[in-house]
C-alpha positions in Angstrom: 19.5 11.3 -5.2 16.5 8.7 -5.9 14.3 8.5 -3.3 11.8 5.2 -3.0 8.3 5.5 -1.6 6.5 2.3 -0.6 3.1 1.4 -0.5 2.4 -0.7 2.8 -0.3 -3.4 2.6 0.6 -6.2 0.0 3.9 -4.4 -0.5 5.9 -4.4 2.2 3.5 -6.6 4.7 1.2 -9.4 4.1 -1.7 -7.6 5.8 -4.7 -8.3 3.4 -5.9 -11.3 5.0 -6.4 -9.0 8.0 -7.9 -6.5 6.1 -10.1 -8.7 4.5 -11.2 -10.4 7.7 -11.8 -6.9 9.6 -14.0 -5.9 6.4 -16.1 -9.3 6.8 -16.9 -8.7 10.3 -17.9 -5.0 9.8 -20.0 -5.7 7.1 -21.8 -8.8 8.8 -22.4 -6.7 11.7 -24.4 -4.5 9.1 -26.4 -6.9 7.7 -23.9 -8.3 4.8 -23.2 -11.9 5.2 -20.8 -14.1 3.3 -18.4 -11.2 2.2 -16.1 -13.1 0.1 -12.3 -12.9 -0.4 -12.7 -12.7 -4.2 -15.2 -9.4 -3.6 -12.5 -8.0 -1.1 -9.7 -8.7 -3.8 -11.5 -6.0 -6.3 -10.8 -3.3 -3.7 -6.9 -4.3 -3.2 -5.0 -0.9 -3.6 -8.1 1.3 -2.7 -8.0 3.0 0.8 -10.4 1.8 3.4 -12.5 4.8 3.4 -13.2 4.8 0.0 -13.9 1.0 0.0 -16.4 1.4 2.6 -18.1 4.1 0.7 -18.7 2.1 -2.1 -19.8 -1.0 -0.2 -22.3 1.3 1.9 -24.2 2.3 -1.0 -23.8 -1.2 -2.8 -25.7 -2.8 0.3 -27.6 0.1 1.3 -26.1 0.3 4.8 -27.6 2.9 7.0 -24.7 3.6 9.5 -22.7 6.4 8.4 -19.2 5.8 6.8 -17.5 7.3 9.6 -18.9 4.7 12.0 -18.0 1.8 9.3 -14.6 2.9 9.3 -14.2 3.1 13.1 -15.2 -0.3 13.5 -13.3 -1.8 10.7 -10.0 0.3 12.0 -10.8 -1.2 15.3 -11.2 -4.6 14.0 -8.0 -4.4 11.9 -6.0 -3.0 14.8 -6.7 -6.3 17.0 -5.8 -8.5 14.2 -2.6 -6.4 13.5 -1.2 -6.3 16.5 -1.9 -10.2 17.0 0.4 -10.8 14.0 1.4 -9.2 10.6 4.5 -10.5 8.5 6.8 -8.5 6.5 7.9 -10.1 3.0 11.5 -11.4 3.7 12.8 -10.0 0.3 11.1 -6.7 0.7 12.5 -6.4 4.1 16.0 -6.9 2.8 15.1 -4.4 0.1 14.4 -1.8 2.7 17.4 -2.8 4.8 19.7 -2.3 1.8 18.6 1.1 0.8 18.6 1.9 4.6 22.3 1.0 4.8 23.0 3.0 1.3 21.2 6.2 3.0 18.5 6.2 0.3 15.7 8.5 1.4 12.4 6.5 2.0 8.8 7.1 2.8 5.5 4.9 3.4 2.6 6.3 1.7 -0.6 4.1 2.3 -4.3 4.2 2.0 -4.7 2.8 5.6 -5.3 5.0 8.3 -2.0 6.4 10.3 -2.7 4.7 13.5 -2.9 1.3 11.5 0.2 2.1 9.7 2.1 2.9 12.8 0.7 -0.3 14.5 1.9 -2.5 11.5 5.7 -0.9 11.1 5.9 -1.2 14.8 4.8 -4.5 15.0 7.3 -5.5 12.3 10.3 -3.5 13.4 10.3 -1.4 9.9 9.6 1.7 12.1 13.2 1.8 12.6 13.9 1.8 9.1 11.0 3.8 7.6 10.1 7.3 9.7 8.5 9.2 7.0 5.0 8.2 6.7 1.7 9.5 4.9 -1.8 8.3 5.4 -4.2 8.6 2.8 -6.3 10.4 5.9 -3.8 13.3 5.6 -4.4 14.1 2.1 -7.6 15.0 0.1 -7.6 12.1 -2.1 -6.7 8.2 -1.9 -5.1 6.2 -4.8 -5.8 6.5 -7.7 -4.9 9.8 -7.2 -1.5 11.1 -6.7 -1.9 12.9 -3.6 0.0 10.7 -1.1 2.9 10.2 -3.3 3.3 13.7 -3.6 2.9 14.4 -0.3 5.6 11.9 0.6 8.0 13.4 -1.8 7.2 16.7 -0.4 8.4 15.4 3.4 11.3 13.8 2.0 12.2 17.2 0.2 12.8 15.3 -3.2 11.2 16.1 -6.7 8.8 13.8 -7.8 10.7 13.2 -10.8 13.2 11.7 -8.6 10.8 9.5 -6.8 10.8 5.6 -7.4 7.3 4.0 -6.2 6.9 0.3 -4.9 3.5 -0.7 -5.3 1.4 -4.1 -5.5 -1.8 -2.6 -6.8 -3.3 -1.2 -10.0 -4.6 1.9 -8.4 -1.2 2.6 -6.7 0.5 2.3 -10.1 -1.8 4.5 -11.4 -1.2 7.0 -8.8 2.5 6.8 -9.4 2.1 7.5 -12.9 0.0 10.6 -12.2 2.6 11.8 -9.6 5.3 11.5 -12.6 7.1 8.9 -10.6 8.4 5.7 -11.9 7.2 2.2 -10.3 8.3 -0.9 -9.4 5.3 -3.1 -9.3 4.8 -6.6 -7.7 1.3 -7.5 -8.0 -0.3 -8.8 -4.9 -2.9 -10.7 -7.1 -0.6 -12.0 -9.6 -3.5 -12.5 -12.1 -3.8 -8.8 -12.3 -0.1 -8.4 -13.9 -1.8 -7.8 -17.4 -3.7 -4.7 -15.8 -2.9 -1.7 -18.2 -1.9 0.4 -15.0 1.2 -2.1 -14.5 2.2 -1.4 -18.3 4.0 1.7 -17.5 5.7 0.2 -14.6 9.9 0.2 -15.0 10.1 -2.9 -13.4 7.4 -5.5 -13.0 7.6 -8.7 -11.3 4.9 -10.6 -12.7 4.5 -13.2 -10.6 4.3 -10.8 -7.4 6.1 -11.6 -4.4 7.5 -14.9 -5.1 9.2 -13.5 -8.1 10.5 -10.4 -6.0 14.0 -10.2 -5.8 16.0 -7.4 -3.6 18.9 -7.7 -5.6 17.2 -7.4 -9.1 15.3 -4.4 -7.8 18.4 -2.8 -6.0 20.1 -3.4 -9.5 17.4 -1.8 -11.4 17.2 1.5 -8.8 21.0 1.8 -9.5 20.4 1.9 -13.3 17.6 4.2 -13.1 18.5 7.8 -14.8 17.5 9.4 -11.5 19.7 7.5 -9.4 
C-alpha cells in the first residue's frame, strides 16, 4: 500500500508568515533590523536550526545558535497558538486519505513542540498521528533523513511512499529518499527550480492550483498504489 508523508509548513498549513515574524523579532533582538520577507523566502523549506546557523554567521551574531533557536521557537509558538490556518483543499486531501485508511505521517524541519502546537491548533492531529521533526534526525532537508525516519515509523518501504512538499529542499530530500513527490510550490515563482523537475505531480501555481481530487486521482494511478 502507498503511504503519504506530508511536509507541514507551507504544505499543510500557512505558517510561513509566523515563521517570518518570529525570525524577524529574533534577529532584531540581536542587532539585525529590517529582515525582509524576501530574505526569509530564500530559506523556505530549510529547517529553523540550519537557517539560524547560516544567519548567525552571515550577520556575526554573538549569541549561540541554541539561544537563537530557543528565542525563535518561543516567539513562533506564541504566534502559532494565536492562529495558524490549514489550506482547505489540503485538509480535504488528508481527510480523504484518512477515510481510505492510507498510512500518513508528517515530516517537518520545525521543532516537535511547534509541530504539535500547529497540528493541535488546526485539528489535524486527529488525522496525522505519526510525526517526525528534524530535531529527531541527524540532518534536516535537503537530506532525506526526516522522510526515511517517517517511512520507518510507518513500516513502509521508501519506494512505496509519496512526499507532499512545497519547497525545493523538501523535493530534493524526497528524491534522495527514493520517494515520489507531489509538489505545490509555496513561492509559485520557484516552480521552475530543478528540484521540482522530478516531481510526479507539480501544481505550478502553488496552493491556489492544488486540487484534492486531482492529487487523489494521481495517487491512485501511482505504480506503488
